[in-house]
N, C-alpha and C positions, 0 to 999 in steps of 0.2 A: 504494500500500500504506500503510495507516494503522498507526502504532505505538501501542502501549498506553502512555499516560502516566498514572501514578497521580495521583489527586486528593489534595489536602492534607487532613489530618484536620480535623475540626470543632474539636478542641481547639487546633490550630495557628491557625485563623482567629480564635478567641476571644482567644487570647493576642496575636495580631498587632494586633487592634483595641484591646485593653487597652494595649499598648505605645504605640500611636499616641496615645492619650489622655494617657498619662503623659508622653510626650516633649514634649507641647505646653507643659508647665510648665518645661521646661529653662531657657529664658532668665531667668525670674524666680528660679529656684533658684540659678542661677549668679551672679546679681546679689546674692542674699542671702549667698552664700559669699564673694564679693569684699568685701562690707561687713563681714562678720565678720572677714575677714583684715585689713582696714584697722584695725578696732577692736583686734585683737590686736597688730598692729605699733605702733599708737599707745600702747598700754599698755606695751609693751616699751621704746619710746623714752622714755616718761615715767618709767621705772624703777618700775613699780607693784609692789605686794607680790604674794607667791606666790598668795594666795587669788584675787585679781582675775585674775591670769594663768591660773590653773587654770580659772576660769569662762569666760574668753574663749577659751581653748584648746579646751575641751569644746564651746562653742557653735560654734566654727569647724569642729570635727570633725563635729558633727551636720549643719551646713549643707553641708559637703563630701560627706557620705554621701548626703544627699538629692539633691544635684546629680549625684552619680555614678550613683545609681539611675535618674534620669531620662535621663542620657546613655546608660546601658546599654540602656534601653528604646528610645531613639532609634536606637541602633546596630542592635538586633534588628529594629526596624520598617523601617529602611533596607535591611536584607538581604533583606527580602521574606518572604512567608508560607511559601514552600517551604523556607526556611532553618531553620524550626523543626523540621522532620522530617528534613531531609537535610543531612548534614554537608558533602557536596560542594558543594551549593548555597550553604551558609554560607561555605565557603572561597572560592568564586568571587566571592561578593558582597563579601567583604573586599578583593578586588583592584580593585574599582571605585573611582573617585575619591570618591564619596560614602561608601562603606564605609570607605575608608582614612581619610577625615577624621574620621568618628565613632570609629573604632578609635584614632586618635591622641589624640582628646579624652578618651576613656575612660582610656587609659593615663596621660595627663597628670594627670587628676584622681586616679587611684589613687596615683600617685607623690606627689602633693601631700598626699594624706590620710595616707599612710604616713610621710612626712617630718614632718607635724604630730604624728602619734602618737608618733614616736620622740623628737623634739626640741622640739616646740611646747607640749606639755602638761607643766607642771612636776610632778615627783613630790614629793608631800608625805609626810613621815614619818608613820607610823601612831601614833596616841596610845597611850601605854603605860598599861595598866590599873593603877589604884592598888592597892597591896597591902593586904590586910586584916589 
């Protein structure tokens, strides 16, 4: 007896292949984020002024965001094409060793980005407009 197994949608296949392409750039983007973090830490150690720290903090945030997007694409691609349409398949894929590795990496990058947004980017006071 054959059971009916629904095929995945065309949209899911397209998104899967797009995620595969995006995830290929993850190592380079992660390396850029590490370099931006080293630059930020070096400026902090050198007691740089607030403007330089602001620029380095924003550059680190941008690099982390790009790396996070690539990691999320890698995570979705690792879960497989069926996981785009089926939440149960997505949940099962998270329990595999490869899925758990990507999930941990995504959570680590999210935590690092949020920590940078809270404490790594200095807040500069807004300029006060001159009275007329």
